[in-house]
mmCIF file as gemmi writes it, N, C-alpha and C atoms, coordinates in Angstrom:
data_model
loop_
_atom_site.group_PDB
_atom_site.id
_atom_site.type_symbol
_atom_site.label_atom_id
_atom_site.label_alt_id
_atom_site.label_comp_id
_atom_site.label_asym_id
_atom_site.label_entity_id
_atom_site.label_seq_id
_atom_site.pdbx_PDB_ins_code
_atom_site.Cartn_x
_atom_site.Cartn_y
_atom_site.Cartn_z
_atom_site.occupancy
_atom_site.B_iso_or_equiv
_atom_site.pdbx_formal_charge
_atom_site.auth_seq_id
_atom_site.auth_asym_id
_atom_site.pdbx_PDB_model_num
ATOM 1 N N . MET Axp A 1 ? -25.953 14.03 29.042 1 0 ? 1 A 1
ATOM 2 C CA . MET Axp A 1 ? -26.365 12.658 28.938 1 0 ? 1 A 1
ATOM 3 C C . MET Axp A 1 ? -27.862 12.527 29.165 1 0 ? 1 A 1
ATOM 4 N N . THR Axp A 2 ? -28.421 13.388 29.954 1 0 ? 2 A 1
ATOM 5 C CA . THR Axp A 2 ? -29.849 13.278 30.237 1 0 ? 2 A 1
ATOM 6 C C . THR Axp A 2 ? -30.706 13.773 29.092 1 0 ? 2 A 1
ATOM 7 N N . ASP Axp A 3 ? -30.151 14.558 28.168 1 0 ? 3 A 1
ATOM 8 C CA . ASP Axp A 3 ? -30.961 15.061 27.064 1 0 ? 3 A 1
ATOM 9 C C . ASP Axp A 3 ? -31.033 14.079 25.898 1 0 ? 3 A 1
ATOM 10 N N . ARG Axp A 4 ? -30.289 12.97 25.958 1 0 ? 4 A 1
ATOM 11 C CA . ARG Axp A 4 ? -30.332 11.97 24.891 1 0 ? 4 A 1
ATOM 12 C C . ARG Axp A 4 ? -31.1 10.742 25.376 1 0 ? 4 A 1
ATOM 13 N N . ASP Axp A 5 ? -31.687 10.055 24.408 1 0 ? 5 A 1
ATOM 14 C CA . ASP Axp A 5 ? -32.427 8.844 24.747 1 0 ? 5 A 1
ATOM 15 C C . ASP Axp A 5 ? -31.465 7.69 25.001 1 0 ? 5 A 1
ATOM 16 N N . TRP Axp A 6 ? -31.961 6.635 25.592 1 0 ? 6 A 1
ATOM 17 C CA . TRP Axp A 6 ? -31.115 5.501 25.931 1 0 ? 6 A 1
ATOM 18 C C . TRP Axp A 6 ? -30.647 4.748 24.694 1 0 ? 6 A 1
ATOM 19 N N . TYR Axp A 7 ? -31.312 4.906 23.569 1 0 ? 7 A 1
ATOM 20 C CA . TYR Axp A 7 ? -30.928 4.197 22.345 1 0 ? 7 A 1
ATOM 21 C C . TYR Axp A 7 ? -30.121 5.07 21.401 1 0 ? 7 A 1
ATOM 22 N N . ASP Axp A 8 ? -29.665 6.197 21.86 1 0 ? 8 A 1
ATOM 23 C CA . ASP Axp A 8 ? -28.871 7.098 21.024 1 0 ? 8 A 1
ATOM 24 C C . ASP Axp A 8 ? -27.469 6.514 20.852 1 0 ? 8 A 1
ATOM 25 N N . ASP Axp A 9 ? -27.136 6.176 19.65 1 0 ? 9 A 1
ATOM 26 C CA . ASP Axp A 9 ? -25.819 5.589 19.393 1 0 ? 9 A 1
ATOM 27 C C . ASP Axp A 9 ? -25.004 6.409 18.388 1 0 ? 9 A 1
ATOM 28 N N . THR Axp A 10 ? -25.161 7.718 18.433 1 0 ? 10 A 1
ATOM 29 C CA . THR Axp A 10 ? -24.418 8.563 17.494 1 0 ? 10 A 1
ATOM 30 C C . THR Axp A 10 ? -22.921 8.519 17.773 1 0 ? 10 A 1
ATOM 31 N N . ASP Axp A 11 ? -22.534 8.362 19.038 1 0 ? 11 A 1
ATOM 32 C CA . ASP Axp A 11 ? -21.107 8.263 19.346 1 0 ? 11 A 1
ATOM 33 C C . ASP Axp A 11 ? -20.519 6.987 18.745 1 0 ? 11 A 1
ATOM 34 N N . ASP Axp A 12 ? -21.264 5.902 18.829 1 0 ? 12 A 1
ATOM 35 C CA . ASP Axp A 12 ? -20.788 4.646 18.254 1 0 ? 12 A 1
ATOM 36 C C . ASP Axp A 12 ? -20.704 4.737 16.742 1 0 ? 12 A 1
ATOM 37 N N . GLN Axp A 13 ? -21.676 5.379 16.129 1 0 ? 13 A 1
ATOM 38 C CA . GLN Axp A 13 ? -21.657 5.521 14.677 1 0 ? 13 A 1
ATOM 39 C C . GLN Axp A 13 ? -20.492 6.398 14.233 1 0 ? 13 A 1
ATOM 40 N N . ALA Axp A 14 ? -20.209 7.44 14.984 1 0 ? 14 A 1
ATOM 41 C CA . ALA Axp A 14 ? -19.079 8.311 14.646 1 0 ? 14 A 1
ATOM 42 C C . ALA Axp A 14 ? -17.766 7.545 14.793 1 0 ? 14 A 1
ATOM 43 N N . ALA Axp A 15 ? -17.652 6.753 15.826 1 0 ? 15 A 1
ATOM 44 C CA . ALA Axp A 15 ? -16.44 5.956 16.006 1 0 ? 15 A 1
ATOM 45 C C . ALA Axp A 15 ? -16.292 4.936 14.886 1 0 ? 15 A 1
ATOM 46 N N . ALA Axp A 16 ? -17.382 4.339 14.455 1 0 ? 16 A 1
ATOM 47 C CA . ALA Axp A 16 ? -17.328 3.38 13.347 1 0 ? 16 A 1
ATOM 48 C C . ALA Axp A 16 ? -16.909 4.07 12.051 1 0 ? 16 A 1
ATOM 49 N N . ARG Axp A 17 ? -17.411 5.272 11.813 1 0 ? 17 A 1
ATOM 50 C CA . ARG Axp A 17 ? -17.008 6.013 10.613 1 0 ? 17 A 1
ATOM 51 C C . ARG Axp A 17 ? -15.521 6.351 10.659 1 0 ? 17 A 1
ATOM 52 N N . ARG Axp A 18 ? -15.036 6.78 11.837 1 0 ? 18 A 1
ATOM 53 C CA . ARG Axp A 18 ? -13.601 7.078 11.952 1 0 ? 18 A 1
ATOM 54 C C . ARG Axp A 18 ? -12.758 5.829 11.741 1 0 ? 18 A 1
ATOM 55 N N . ALA Axp A 19 ? -13.204 4.698 12.265 1 0 ? 19 A 1
ATOM 56 C CA . ALA Axp A 19 ? -12.469 3.452 12.09 1 0 ? 19 A 1
ATOM 57 C C . ALA Axp A 19 ? -12.46 3.027 10.629 1 0 ? 19 A 1
ATOM 58 N N . ASP Axp A 20 ? -13.578 3.175 9.937 1 0 ? 20 A 1
ATOM 59 C CA . ASP Axp A 20 ? -13.621 2.844 8.516 1 0 ? 20 A 1
ATOM 60 C C . ASP Axp A 20 ? -12.69 3.742 7.714 1 0 ? 20 A 1
ATOM 61 N N . ARG Axp A 21 ? -12.691 5.022 8.044 1 0 ? 21 A 1
ATOM 62 C CA . ARG Axp A 21 ? -11.815 5.96 7.345 1 0 ? 21 A 1
ATOM 63 C C . ARG Axp A 21 ? -10.348 5.603 7.576 1 0 ? 21 A 1
ATOM 64 N N . ALA Axp A 22 ? -9.995 5.27 8.811 1 0 ? 22 A 1
ATOM 65 C CA . ALA Axp A 22 ? -8.613 4.896 9.124 1 0 ? 22 A 1
ATOM 66 C C . ALA Axp A 22 ? -8.235 3.603 8.422 1 0 ? 22 A 1
ATOM 67 N N . ALA Axp A 23 ? -9.167 2.667 8.347 1 0 ? 23 A 1
ATOM 68 C CA . ALA Axp A 23 ? -8.88 1.403 7.663 1 0 ? 23 A 1
ATOM 69 C C . ALA Axp A 23 ? -8.649 1.638 6.177 1 0 ? 23 A 1
ATOM 70 N N . ARG Axp A 24 ? -9.462 2.499 5.562 1 0 ? 24 A 1
ATOM 71 C CA . ARG Axp A 24 ? -9.262 2.799 4.135 1 0 ? 24 A 1
ATOM 72 C C . ARG Axp A 24 ? -7.904 3.439 3.896 1 0 ? 24 A 1
ATOM 73 N N . LYS Axp A 25 ? -7.517 4.377 4.757 1 0 ? 25 A 1
ATOM 74 C CA . LYS Axp A 25 ? -6.209 5.017 4.605 1 0 ? 25 A 1
ATOM 75 C C . LYS Axp A 25 ? -5.083 4.015 4.801 1 0 ? 25 A 1
ATOM 76 N N . GLY Axp A 26 ? -5.259 3.128 5.763 1 0 ? 26 A 1
ATOM 77 C CA . GLY Axp A 26 ? -4.232 2.107 6.005 1 0 ? 26 A 1
ATOM 78 C C . GLY Axp A 26 ? -4.067 1.167 4.827 1 0 ? 26 A 1
ATOM 79 N N . TRP Axp A 27 ? -5.187 0.691 4.269 1 0 ? 27 A 1
ATOM 80 C CA . TRP Axp A 27 ? -5.103 -0.195 3.116 1 0 ? 27 A 1
ATOM 81 C C . TRP Axp A 27 ? -4.542 0.529 1.902 1 0 ? 27 A 1
ATOM 82 N N . ALA Axp A 28 ? -4.859 1.817 1.755 1 0 ? 28 A 1
ATOM 83 C CA . ALA Axp A 28 ? -4.293 2.592 0.643 1 0 ? 28 A 1
ATOM 84 C C . ALA Axp A 28 ? -2.776 2.71 0.791 1 0 ? 28 A 1
ATOM 85 N N . ALA Axp A 29 ? -2.309 2.92 2.012 1 0 ? 29 A 1
ATOM 86 C CA . ALA Axp A 29 ? -0.866 3.004 2.251 1 0 ? 29 A 1
ATOM 87 C C . ALA Axp A 29 ? -0.192 1.663 1.97 1 0 ? 29 A 1
ATOM 88 N N . ILE Axp A 30 ? -0.815 0.577 2.409 1 0 ? 30 A 1
ATOM 89 C CA . ILE Axp A 30 ? -0.255 -0.751 2.159 1 0 ? 30 A 1
ATOM 90 C C . ILE Axp A 30 ? -0.187 -1.016 0.655 1 0 ? 30 A 1
ATOM 91 N N . ALA Axp A 31 ? -1.254 -0.675 -0.06 1 0 ? 31 A 1
ATOM 92 C CA . ALA Axp A 31 ? -1.272 -0.889 -1.508 1 0 ? 31 A 1
ATOM 93 C C . ALA Axp A 31 ? -0.214 -0.037 -2.204 1 0 ? 31 A 1
ATOM 94 N N . GLY Axp A 32 ? -0.046 1.195 -1.755 1 0 ? 32 A 1
ATOM 95 C CA . GLY Axp A 32 ? 0.962 2.063 -2.364 1 0 ? 32 A 1
ATOM 96 C C . GLY Axp A 32 ? 2.378 1.557 -2.158 1 0 ? 32 A 1
ATOM 97 N N . VAL Axp A 33 ? 2.674 1.13 -0.943 1 0 ? 33 A 1
ATOM 98 C CA . VAL Axp A 33 ? 4.014 0.613 -0.655 1 0 ? 33 A 1
ATOM 99 C C . VAL Axp A 33 ? 4.266 -0.679 -1.421 1 0 ? 33 A 1
ATOM 100 N N . THR Axp A 34 ? 3.256 -1.55 -1.471 1 0 ? 34 A 1
ATOM 101 C CA . THR Axp A 34 ? 3.41 -2.806 -2.206 1 0 ? 34 A 1
ATOM 102 C C . THR Axp A 34 ? 3.623 -2.541 -3.694 1 0 ? 34 A 1
ATOM 103 N N . GLY Axp A 35 ? 2.884 -1.61 -4.239 1 0 ? 35 A 1
ATOM 104 C CA . GLY Axp A 35 ? 3.063 -1.263 -5.648 1 0 ? 35 A 1
ATOM 105 C C . GLY Axp A 35 ? 4.44 -0.683 -5.924 1 0 ? 35 A 1
ATOM 106 N N . ALA Axp A 36 ? 4.907 0.173 -5.032 1 0 ? 36 A 1
ATOM 107 C CA . ALA Axp A 36 ? 6.238 0.763 -5.221 1 0 ? 36 A 1
ATOM 108 C C . ALA Axp A 36 ? 7.33 -0.301 -5.128 1 0 ? 36 A 1
ATOM 109 N N . LEU Axp A 37 ? 7.18 -1.218 -4.179 1 0 ? 37 A 1
ATOM 110 C CA . LEU Axp A 37 ? 8.17 -2.299 -4.066 1 0 ? 37 A 1
ATOM 111 C C . LEU Axp A 37 ? 8.125 -3.214 -5.285 1 0 ? 37 A 1
ATOM 112 N N . GLY Axp A 38 ? 6.931 -3.465 -5.809 1 0 ? 38 A 1
ATOM 113 C CA . GLY Axp A 38 ? 6.813 -4.276 -7.021 1 0 ? 38 A 1
ATOM 114 C C . GLY Axp A 38 ? 7.489 -3.617 -8.21 1 0 ? 38 A 1
ATOM 115 N N . CYS Axp A 39 ? 7.283 -2.325 -8.359 1 0 ? 39 A 1
ATOM 116 C CA . CYS Axp A 39 ? 7.942 -1.596 -9.461 1 0 ? 39 A 1
ATOM 117 C C . CYS Axp A 39 ? 9.456 -1.596 -9.292 1 0 ? 39 A 1
ATOM 118 N N . ALA Axp A 40 ? 9.917 -1.433 -8.069 1 0 ? 40 A 1
ATOM 119 C CA . ALA Axp A 40 ? 11.36 -1.459 -7.823 1 0 ? 40 A 1
ATOM 120 C C . ALA Axp A 40 ? 11.939 -2.839 -8.115 1 0 ? 40 A 1
ATOM 121 N N . LEU Axp A 41 ? 11.208 -3.888 -7.771 1 0 ? 41 A 1
ATOM 122 C CA . LEU Axp A 41 ? 11.669 -5.241 -8.05 1 0 ? 41 A 1
ATOM 123 C C . LEU Axp A 41 ? 11.75 -5.497 -9.555 1 0 ? 41 A 1
ATOM 124 N N . ILE Axp A 42 ? 10.763 -5.047 -10.289 1 0 ? 42 A 1
ATOM 125 C CA . ILE Axp A 42 ? 10.779 -5.215 -11.751 1 0 ? 42 A 1
ATOM 126 C C . ILE Axp A 42 ? 11.931 -4.421 -12.363 1 0 ? 42 A 1
ATOM 127 N N . ALA Axp A 43 ? 12.129 -3.195 -11.904 1 0 ? 43 A 1
ATOM 128 C CA . ALA Axp A 43 ? 13.233 -2.379 -12.422 1 0 ? 43 A 1
ATOM 129 C C . ALA Axp A 43 ? 14.586 -3.026 -12.109 1 0 ? 43 A 1
ATOM 130 N N . GLY Axp A 44 ? 14.716 -3.575 -10.908 1 0 ? 44 A 1
ATOM 131 C CA . GLY Axp A 44 ? 15.968 -4.265 -10.563 1 0 ? 44 A 1
ATOM 132 C C . GLY Axp A 44 ? 16.207 -5.48 -11.426 1 0 ? 44 A 1
ATOM 133 N N . ALA Axp A 45 ? 15.141 -6.229 -11.735 1 0 ? 45 A 1
ATOM 134 C CA . ALA Axp A 45 ? 15.281 -7.402 -12.592 1 0 ? 45 A 1
ATOM 135 C C . ALA Axp A 45 ? 15.688 -6.998 -14.009 1 0 ? 45 A 1
ATOM 136 N N . VAL Axp A 46 ? 15.143 -5.905 -14.492 1 0 ? 46 A 1
ATOM 137 C CA . VAL Axp A 46 ? 15.502 -5.423 -15.834 1 0 ? 46 A 1
ATOM 138 C C . VAL Axp A 46 ? 16.966 -4.986 -15.868 1 0 ? 46 A 1
ATOM 139 N N . VAL Axp A 47 ? 17.399 -4.283 -14.846 1 0 ? 47 A 1
ATOM 140 C CA . VAL Axp A 47 ? 18.806 -3.85 -14.787 1 0 ? 47 A 1
ATOM 141 C C . VAL Axp A 47 ? 19.717 -5.065 -14.708 1 0 ? 47 A 1
ATOM 142 N N . PHE Axp A 48 ? 19.343 -6.057 -13.911 1 0 ? 48 A 1
ATOM 143 C CA . PHE Axp A 48 ? 20.154 -7.268 -13.797 1 0 ? 48 A 1
ATOM 144 C C . PHE Axp A 48 ? 20.232 -7.992 -15.139 1 0 ? 48 A 1
ATOM 145 N N . ALA Axp A 49 ? 19.105 -8.101 -15.837 1 0 ? 49 A 1
ATOM 146 C CA . ALA Axp A 49 ? 19.098 -8.768 -17.144 1 0 ? 49 A 1
ATOM 147 C C . ALA Axp A 49 ? 19.972 -8.013 -18.14 1 0 ? 49 A 1
ATOM 148 N N . LEU Axp A 50 ? 19.914 -6.7 -18.111 1 0 ? 50 A 1
ATOM 149 C CA . LEU Axp A 50 ? 20.767 -5.909 -19.008 1 0 ? 50 A 1
ATOM 150 C C . LEU Axp A 50 ? 22.242 -6.1 -18.671 1 0 ? 50 A 1
ATOM 151 N N . ALA Axp A 51 ? 22.558 -6.199 -17.39 1 0 ? 51 A 1
ATOM 152 C CA . ALA Axp A 51 ? 23.945 -6.429 -16.987 1 0 ? 51 A 1
ATOM 153 C C . ALA Axp A 51 ? 24.422 -7.799 -17.464 1 0 ? 51 A 1
ATOM 154 N N . VAL Axp A 52 ? 23.567 -8.809 -17.372 1 0 ? 52 A 1
ATOM 155 C CA . VAL Axp A 52 ? 23.931 -10.147 -17.841 1 0 ? 52 A 1
ATOM 156 C C . VAL Axp A 52 ? 24.154 -10.13 -19.346 1 0 ? 52 A 1
ATOM 157 N N . VAL Axp A 53 ? 23.29 -9.468 -20.088 1 0 ? 53 A 1
ATOM 158 C CA . VAL Axp A 53 ? 23.449 -9.382 -21.547 1 0 ? 53 A 1
ATOM 159 C C . VAL Axp A 53 ? 24.731 -8.632 -21.888 1 0 ? 53 A 1
ATOM 160 N N . ALA Axp A 54 ? 25.028 -7.57 -21.162 1 0 ? 54 A 1
ATOM 161 C CA . ALA Axp A 54 ? 26.259 -6.817 -21.426 1 0 ? 54 A 1
ATOM 162 C C . ALA Axp A 54 ? 27.483 -7.659 -21.131 1 0 ? 54 A 1
ATOM 163 N N . CYS Axp A 55 ? 27.455 -8.433 -20.054 1 0 ? 55 A 1
ATOM 164 C CA . CYS Axp A 55 ? 28.601 -9.307 -19.733 1 0 ? 55 A 1
ATOM 165 C C . CYS Axp A 55 ? 28.766 -10.382 -20.79 1 0 ? 55 A 1
ATOM 166 N N . LEU Axp A 56 ? 27.655 -10.956 -21.248 1 0 ? 56 A 1
ATOM 167 C CA . LEU Axp A 56 ? 27.76 -11.972 -22.319 1 0 ? 56 A 1
ATOM 168 C C . LEU Axp A 56 ? 28.298 -11.352 -23.599 1 0 ? 56 A 1
ATOM 169 N N . TYR Axp A 57 ? 27.911 -10.129 -23.888 1 0 ? 57 A 1
ATOM 170 C CA . TYR Axp A 57 ? 28.401 -9.442 -25.074 1 0 ? 57 A 1
ATOM 171 C C . TYR Axp A 57 ? 29.911 -9.245 -24.988 1 0 ? 57 A 1
ATOM 172 N N . VAL Axp A 58 ? 30.401 -8.894 -23.794 1 0 ? 58 A 1
ATOM 173 C CA . VAL Axp A 58 ? 31.851 -8.686 -23.609 1 0 ? 58 A 1
ATOM 174 C C . VAL Axp A 58 ? 32.581 -10.009 -23.737 1 0 ? 58 A 1
ATOM 175 N N . VAL Axp A 59 ? 32.049 -11.079 -23.15 1 0 ? 59 A 1
ATOM 176 C CA . VAL Axp A 59 ? 32.716 -12.369 -23.183 1 0 ? 59 A 1
ATOM 177 C C . VAL Axp A 59 ? 32.752 -12.918 -24.604 1 0 ? 59 A 1
ATOM 178 N N . VAL Axp A 60 ? 31.645 -12.808 -25.321 1 0 ? 60 A 1
ATOM 179 C CA . VAL Axp A 60 ? 31.605 -13.345 -26.689 1 0 ? 60 A 1
ATOM 180 C C . VAL Axp A 60 ? 32.445 -12.486 -27.612 1 0 ? 60 A 1
ATOM 181 N N . GLY Axp A 61 ? 32.473 -11.203 -27.367 1 0 ? 61 A 1
ATOM 182 C CA . GLY Axp A 61 ? 33.235 -10.289 -28.226 1 0 ? 61 A 1
ATOM 183 C C . GLY Axp A 61 ? 34.68 -10.392 -27.94 1 0 ? 61 A 1
């Protein structure tokens, strides 16, 4: 501690870089999960629509 000046803030800068890196990874994970859930929701809606069309086809036929 005595070999550094009183205005040395390299520890704070390193902590800020680590926090930024963690925030980027966190937002990337959130975006990935949200995208996967969105794709699953769209796929489920398509399957449901196909099931409705198939049921109508059976009823009309």
